[in-house]
C-alpha positions in Angstrom: 0.0 0.0 0.0 1.4 3.4 -1.0 1.7 6.2 1.4 -1.3 8.5 1.0 0.7 11.5 2.1 3.4 11.3 -0.6 1.5 13.2 -3.3 0.4 15.8 -0.8 4.0 16.2 0.4 5.2 16.7 -3.2 2.6 19.2 -4.0 3.4 21.2 -0.7 7.1 21.3 -1.5 6.4 22.4 -5.1 4.2 25.3 -3.8 6.8 26.3 -1.2 9.7 26.2 -3.8 7.5 28.4 -6.1 6.8 30.9 -3.3 10.5 31.1 -2.5 11.3 32.6 -5.8 11.5 36.4 -5.9 8.8 38.1 -7.8 9.9 40.5 -10.7 10.3 44.0 -9.7 8.3 45.5 -12.6 5.4 43.9 -14.5 6.3 42.7 -17.9 4.5 44.5 -20.8 3.5 42.4 -23.7 5.6 42.9 -26.9 4.0 45.1 -29.5 3.9 44.5 -33.1 4.4 48.1 -34.2 7.8 48.5 -35.8 9.7 51.8 -35.3 12.2 52.8 -37.7 14.9 54.9 -35.9 18.2 56.0 -37.4 21.0 56.3 -34.9 22.5 59.8 -34.6 26.0 60.0 -35.9 28.6 62.7 -35.1 29.5 65.0 -38.1 32.7 63.9 -39.7 35.7 65.9 -38.8 39.3 65.7 -40.1 40.8 65.7 -36.7 40.3 62.7 -34.3 38.5 63.6 -31.0 40.5 63.4 -27.9 39.7 60.8 -25.4 38.3 61.7 -22.1 40.5 59.4 -20.1 43.7 60.6 -21.7 46.5 61.4 -19.2 49.5 63.4 -19.9 52.8 61.4 -20.2 55.8 62.9 -18.5 59.1 62.4 -20.2 62.2 63.1 -18.5 64.6 64.7 -21.0 67.6 63.8 -18.9 66.8 60.0 -19.0 68.2 58.0 -21.9 66.2 55.0 -23.0 68.0 51.7 -23.0 69.6 50.6 -26.3 70.0 47.0 -27.2 73.1 45.1 -26.0 75.9 45.0 -28.7 75.7 41.8 -30.8 79.4 40.9 -29.9 78.7 40.8 -26.1 77.4 37.5 -24.9 76.5 36.3 -21.5 76.2 32.9 -19.9 75.4 31.7 -16.4 77.8 30.4 -13.7 75.6 28.9 -10.9 77.0 28.8 -7.4 75.1 26.7 -4.8 75.5 26.2 -1.0 73.8 25.0 2.1 73.9 26.4 5.6 73.3 23.8 8.2 70.3 22.2 6.5 68.5 25.5 7.1 69.4 27.9 4.3 69.9 26.8 0.8 71.3 29.2 -1.7 71.6 29.4 -5.5 73.3 32.4 -7.2 73.4 32.8 -10.9 76.4 35.0 -11.8 76.8 36.5 -15.3 79.9 35.5 -17.3 80.5 37.9 -20.1 82.4 37.4 -23.2 83.0 39.0 -26.7 84.2 42.5 -25.8 87.3 43.9 -24.2 85.5 44.8 -20.9 84.0 41.3 -20.6 86.6 39.9 -18.1 86.4 43.0 -15.9 82.5 42.8 -15.7 82.6 39.1 -14.9 85.2 39.6 -12.2 83.0 42.3 -10.6 80.3 39.7 -10.0 82.8 37.1 -8.9 84.1 39.5 -6.3 80.5 40.2 -5.2 79.8 36.5 -4.6 81.4 36.4 -1.0 79.1 39.3 0.1 76.0 37.4 -1.2 77.2 34.2 0.5 77.7 36.1 3.7 74.2 37.5 3.5 72.8 33.9 3.2 75.1 32.5 6.0 74.6 35.3 8.5 71.6 37.5 8.0 69.2 35.0 6.4 70.4 32.1 8.7 69.8 34.1 11.8 66.3 35.2 10.7 65.5 31.5 9.8 66.5 30.5 13.3 64.3 33.2 14.8 61.4 32.1 12.7 62.1 28.3 13.0 61.9 27.7 9.3 64.0 26.8 6.3 64.9 29.4 3.7 65.8 29.3 0.1 67.9 32.2 -1.2 68.1 32.9 -5.1 70.2 35.3 -6.9 69.4 36.2 -10.5 70.5 38.9 -13.0 69.2 40.5 -16.1 71.2 42.3 -18.8 68.9 45.3 -19.3 70.6 47.1 -22.2 72.9 50.0 -22.8 72.4 53.6 -21.5 74.7 56.4 -22.4 77.5 54.0 -23.5 77.2 51.9 -20.3 76.0 48.4 -19.9 73.1 48.2 -17.4 72.8 44.9 -15.4 70.2 44.3 -12.6 70.8 41.7 -9.9 68.2 40.5 -7.4 68.6 38.4 -4.3 65.3 36.9 -3.0 65.0 35.0 0.4 61.9 32.8 0.4 61.1 31.8 4.0 58.8 28.9 4.8 55.9 31.2 5.2 55.1 34.8 4.2 56.3 37.0 1.4 59.8 36.7 0.2 62.4 39.3 1.2 63.9 40.9 -2.0 66.8 43.2 -2.5 68.1 44.4 -5.9 70.8 46.6 -7.3 71.5 48.0 -10.9 75.1 48.2 -12.0 76.4 50.3 -14.8 79.7 49.2 -16.6 81.8 50.9 -19.2 81.3 48.8 -22.3 85.0 49.4 -23.5 86.9 48.7 -20.3 84.4 46.8 -18.1 85.0 49.3 -15.4 82.1 49.5 -12.8 80.7 53.0 -13.1 77.9 53.2 -10.6 75.3 51.3 -8.7 71.6 52.2 -8.0 
């Protein structure tokens, strides 16, 4: 024997579900069959383009020189140096190795001489912070050869310490080298 309340229960649920729907905010008007022919208004043609309302002025610093491409005879490869500080801090530094120009050896030597400072940063500063935070850290060093500005090669170097939690700590520098001699001219 079937339960007599089942059809009533289904009907009650259907009614409740229908009542729970939100009523439309405005009554719908029936569609009319009258066709209206409207022609969209167009702006009169002008020979000058109209300025955009969202246009912002661009400030150009006349003293700043844009970067030029790196000379074709200059090439750069990676020398990777890795290390570990007591199973707590691991580091990987990619150093640029320049070749193809007279100043290549001096520029490469600059980053080779900078390596002990980066290792000291990983072994002391980052290691002590890792011990305070009770976490492991990975330190990465990477570079980009940005281009040439006013006859100087521009190279950016970034060191990033990634702690177990939180945002990485990043420090960066931009070095300028004389292309002919490889002499380090300045750092930003």
